[in-house]
C-alpha positions in Angstrom: -4.2 -16.4 18.8 -6.0 -16.8 22.0 -9.8 -15.5 21.6 -10.3 -12.0 23.9 -13.8 -11.2 25.9 -13.1 -8.4 24.5 -12.5 -9.4 21.2 -15.9 -10.3 20.9 -17.7 -6.7 21.4 -18.9 -5.6 18.1 -16.8 -2.3 17.0 -20.5 -0.4 16.4 -20.7 -0.7 20.3 -16.7 0.3 21.3 -17.4 3.2 18.3 -20.5 3.9 20.0 -19.2 5.0 23.8 -16.4 7.1 22.3 -18.8 8.9 21.2 -20.8 10.4 23.9 -20.0 13.9 25.6 -17.2 14.5 27.6 -16.7 15.9 31.4 -16.2 14.2 34.5 -16.0 10.4 36.1 -16.4 8.8 39.6 -15.6 4.9 39.9 -18.8 3.4 41.7 -18.3 1.9 45.4 -17.4 -1.9 44.8 -19.5 -4.4 46.9 -19.4 -7.8 46.4 -22.9 -8.6 48.1 -23.3 -12.1 46.0 -22.3 -14.3 43.6 -23.8 -12.1 40.9 -22.2 -8.9 41.9 -18.9 -11.4 42.2 -18.9 -12.1 38.5 -20.1 -9.0 37.0 -16.9 -7.2 38.4 -15.0 -10.1 37.2 -16.0 -9.3 34.0 -14.9 -6.0 34.4 -11.9 -6.7 35.1 -11.3 -9.0 32.0 -12.7 -7.8 29.5 -10.5 -4.1 30.8 -7.6 -6.7 31.5 -8.0 -8.6 27.9 -8.8 -5.8 24.9 -10.0 -2.5 26.2 -6.4 -1.0 27.8 -4.6 -1.9 25.0 -7.6 -0.1 22.5 -6.8 3.1 24.9 -3.7 3.1 24.4 -3.2 3.0 21.0 -6.1 5.5 20.9 -4.4 7.8 22.8 -6.4 7.8 26.2 -4.0 5.7 28.1 -0.4 6.1 28.4 1.7 2.9 29.0 2.9 1.9 32.6 3.5 -1.6 31.3 7.2 -1.0 30.2 7.7 1.4 33.8 6.3 -1.5 35.9 8.3 -4.6 33.7 12.0 -2.2 34.3 11.3 -2.2 37.2 10.4 -5.6 39.2 13.2 -6.7 36.7 16.1 -4.8 39.2 14.0 -5.3 42.2 14.7 -9.1 41.2 18.1 -8.6 41.8 17.5 -6.6 44.4 18.0 -6.4 48.4 15.3 -5.8 50.8 16.5 -2.1 51.2 17.0 -1.8 47.6 13.3 -3.5 47.0 11.8 -0.7 48.8 13.8 2.2 47.2 12.7 0.4 44.1 9.2 0.1 44.9 8.6 3.9 46.5 10.0 4.8 43.1 8.0 2.2 40.7 5.4 3.8 42.6 5.1 7.3 42.5 6.2 7.0 38.4 3.5 5.3 37.5 1.1 7.6 40.1 2.3 10.5 37.4 1.5 8.3 35.1 -2.3 8.1 36.4 -2.3 11.8 36.7 -1.7 12.8 33.1 -4.0 10.0 31.7 -6.7 11.1 34.4 -8.8 13.8 32.1 -9.2 12.0 28.7 -9.4 8.7 30.6 -12.8 10.8 32.7 -14.1 11.7 29.7 -13.9 8.0 28.1 -15.6 6.9 31.6 -18.2 9.4 31.5 -19.1 8.7 27.9 -18.6 5.2 28.7 -21.6 5.1 31.3 -24.0 7.3 30.2 -23.8 5.0 26.9 -24.7 2.2 29.0 -27.4 3.6 30.0 -28.9 4.0 26.9 -31.7 1.8 25.9 -30.3 -1.2 23.5 -32.9 -0.1 21.2 -33.4 3.0 21.8 -32.9 6.0 18.9 -30.5 7.9 20.2 -28.2 4.9 20.5 -28.5 4.0 17.0 -28.1 7.4 16.1 -24.9 7.4 18.1 -23.9 4.3 16.8 -24.5 5.1 13.4 -23.3 8.8 14.4 -19.1 7.0 15.4 -19.6 4.4 11.9 -19.6 8.1 9.9 -17.3 10.3 11.7 -14.5 7.8 12.6 -15.0 5.0 9.7 -17.2 5.5 6.5 -16.2 9.7 6.2 -12.2 9.4 6.5 -12.6 6.3 4.2 -14.5 8.4 1.4 -12.3 11.2 1.1 -9.3 8.7 1.0 -11.3 7.7 -1.9 -11.8 10.8 -3.3 -8.4 12.5 -2.5 -6.1 10.0 -1.4 -3.4 11.3 0.0 -3.8 14.9 0.1 -5.1 15.5 4.1 -5.8 19.0 3.1 -8.7 18.0 1.4 -11.9 16.4 2.5 -16.1 15.2 2.4 -18.1 18.0 3.8 -19.5 17.2 6.7 -22.2 19.3 7.4 -23.7 18.5 3.7 -22.9 14.6 4.0 -25.7 15.2 7.0 -27.5 17.3 5.0 -28.6 14.9 2.4 -28.6 12.3 4.6 -31.5 14.6 6.6 -33.0 15.5 4.0 -33.6 12.0 3.0 -35.0 10.4 5.6 -37.2 12.9 6.0 -38.8 12.4 2.8 -38.0 16.4 1.7 -37.2 18.1 -1.9 -33.7 16.5 -2.4 -31.4 18.5 -4.4 -29.8 15.7 -6.1 -32.3 13.3 -6.9 -31.3 9.7 -5.1 -30.5 8.0 -8.9 -28.3 11.1 -9.8 -26.8 11.1 -6.4 -25.5 7.2 -6.9 -24.7 8.0 -10.3 -22.0 11.0 -9.5 -20.6 9.0 -6.9 -19.3 6.3 -8.8 -18.3 9.0 -11.4 -16.3 11.1 -9.0 -14.8 7.9 -7.3 -13.7 6.3 -10.9 -12.5 9.5 -11.7 -10.2 9.8 -8.5 -8.6 6.5 -9.0 -8.1 7.0 -12.7 -5.4 10.5 -11.4 -4.8 8.5 -8.2 -3.4 5.6 -10.7 -1.8 8.0 -13.0 0.0 10.0 -10.1 1.1 6.7 -9.7 3.0 5.8 -13.0 4.4 9.0 -13.6 6.1 8.1 -9.9 6.8 4.8 -11.1 7.8 5.8 -14.8 10.5 8.4 -13.6 11.9 5.4 -11.5 12.3 3.0 -14.6 12.6 6.1 -17.1 16.4 4.8 -18.1 14.8 1.5 -18.8 11.7 3.1 -21.0 14.7 5.0 -23.5 16.2 2.1 -23.8 13.0 0.4 -25.3 12.6 3.4 -27.0 15.5 3.4 -28.5 15.3 -0.3 -29.4 12.1 -0.1 -31.6 13.7 3.0 -33.3 16.6 1.6 -34.4 13.5 -2.2 -34.9 11.4 0.3 -37.0 14.4 0.8 -39.8 14.8 -2.7 -40.6 13.6 -3.9 -43.9 10.5 -5.7 -43.5 9.9 -4.6 -40.3 6.3 -2.5 -39.9 4.9 -0.5 -37.6 1.6 -0.3 -37.1 -0.6 3.5 -35.9 0.0 1.4 -32.1 3.0 1.4 -32.2 3.3 -2.3 -32.6 5.5 -3.6 -34.7 5.8 -7.1 -36.7 8.3 -8.9 -39.6 6.8 -11.5 -41.7 9.4 -14.9 -40.8 6.7 -17.0 -42.6 3.5 -16.0 -44.2 0.9 -18.2 -44.2 -2.6 -18.8 -46.5 -4.6 -19.5 -44.3 -8.2 -18.2 -42.5 -7.3 -14.6 -40.3 -9.2 -15.5 -36.7 -11.5 -13.2 -34.8 -11.9 -11.7 -31.8 -14.4 -14.6 -31.2 -12.4 -17.5 -32.1 -9.9 -19.1 -29.5 -6.4 -20.0 -31.8 -3.1 -22.4 -31.3 0.2 -21.2 -31.6 3.4 -21.6 -30.8 5.4 -18.7 -29.5 9.4 -18.2 -27.7 8.8 -14.8 -25.7 11.8 -12.3 -25.0 13.0 -8.9 -23.1 14.8 -6.7 -25.6 18.2 -7.6 -24.5 17.2 -11.2 -24.8 16.4 -12.7 -21.6 13.7 -15.6 -22.5 10.5 -15.0 -20.1 8.1 -17.4 -21.5 7.8 -19.4 -24.5 5.9 -23.2 -25.1 8.8 -23.5 -28.3 10.8 -25.0 -25.2 7.8 -26.2 -23.7 7.8 -28.5 -26.9 3.8 -28.0 -26.2 1.1 -25.6 -28.4 -1.2 -22.9 -26.5 -4.3 -22.2 -27.0 -7.0 -19.4 -25.8 -8.8 -16.5 -27.2 -7.7 -14.0 -29.2 -9.2 -10.9 -26.3 -7.6 -13.2 -24.2 -3.5 -11.9 -24.5 -2.4 -8.6 -24.4 -3.3 -6.3 -26.4 -0.1 -6.6 -28.7 -1.0 -10.0 -28.7 -4.6 -9.4 -29.9 -4.0 -6.9 -32.5 -1.8 -8.9 -34.2 -3.7 -12.5 -34.3 -6.7 -10.5 -36.0 -4.2 -10.1 -39.0 -2.5 -12.8 -39.3 -3.3 -16.4 -41.5 -3.4 -19.1 -40.1 0.0 -20.8 -41.2 2.2 -17.1 -40.7 5.3 -17.1 -37.8 5.6 -13.1 -37.4 8.2 -11.8 -35.1 6.0 -9.3 -32.3 8.1 -6.0 -31.0 5.4 -5.2 -28.4 5.2 -1.7 -26.8 5.4 -1.7 -23.1 1.6 -0.1 -23.4 0.3 -2.7 -25.5 1.8 -5.8 -23.4 2.0 -5.6 -19.4 2.4 -1.7 -18.9 3.2 -0.4 -15.3 2.3 -3.7 -14.0 5.4 -6.0 -12.4 5.6 -9.4 -13.7 8.1 -10.9 -12.8 10.9 -11.0 -15.1 8.9 -8.6 -17.0 10.1 -5.8 -15.2 7.4 -2.5 -15.6 7.9 -0.7 -19.1 9.0 -3.0 -20.8 8.8 -3.6 -24.4 8.1 -7.5 -25.5 9.6 -9.3 -28.4 7.7 -12.6 -29.4 8.2 -14.9 -32.5 4.6 -16.3 -32.9 4.0 -19.1 -35.0 -0.5 -19.4 -36.0 -1.1 -23.0 -36.0 -4.4 -22.9 -36.4 -9.0 -21.3 -35.4 -9.8 -23.8 -32.9 -13.2 -25.0 -33.4 
């Protein structure tokens, strides 16, 4: 992608430009008295042409005339001289109409831009302007979205943000200490994230309700089978072969052979089929495995039926769709040292 001159400007500078007070604007008189004037003018043209126009269009400051001009250029290319003259007048009239619509907002932008450019680069006002823009257009909207998600009826209280900020800068007594402020933000954000995830999961559950019901029915029937044990967590196991070796602890590494299927018999993973046992930590697997491994003596082979909340939950893992209950035949070969 071509790197434009405008693209080299910092977003901070551009946003600061947009925050200065509004009003009328006039274009400085063009006067190319020397080479510096000429290159300066050329730089202004290039900066506008290579990005600023597009930015202002995206921001709603300018209405695009490119499509209009392109349409008429195509039509004029196939017209005779008389038609071209008529089409040119139509084009000029339409562009002029768009220019008049653009003028009020564009004048506000130009006034803000020229006033911002007149500020001393490192003046406190210029710095405050830049930071204020970041707060207004980036940080506060992002913070509101983090706390309230897509609920557009809720937003962060701007006045209280400013009150806390200024009180801290002026070393005034704070209503919430700096330490407590950080903790409150973190806990509130975590709560908001958890609530958002819960809502997303509920929506996803509604989409997969038929699959969930089928999984629940399967486990209810499986629980009735002779030899099947249902643990308080919901995990079910059946001893295919009893072992008499040591039982792994949560800190151990184990070597196992396993064969994993969905409740419809679809194989999604199998060390048996690969012909190579797997080695991993007891706590490095899904919760259903972690629980079962700490009950199995070495030498055992168990069949596990793992409910989705002890497997991959709402995650979509390809063949393993959200809220899938899983079946594993697990042979605990040994504890690795």
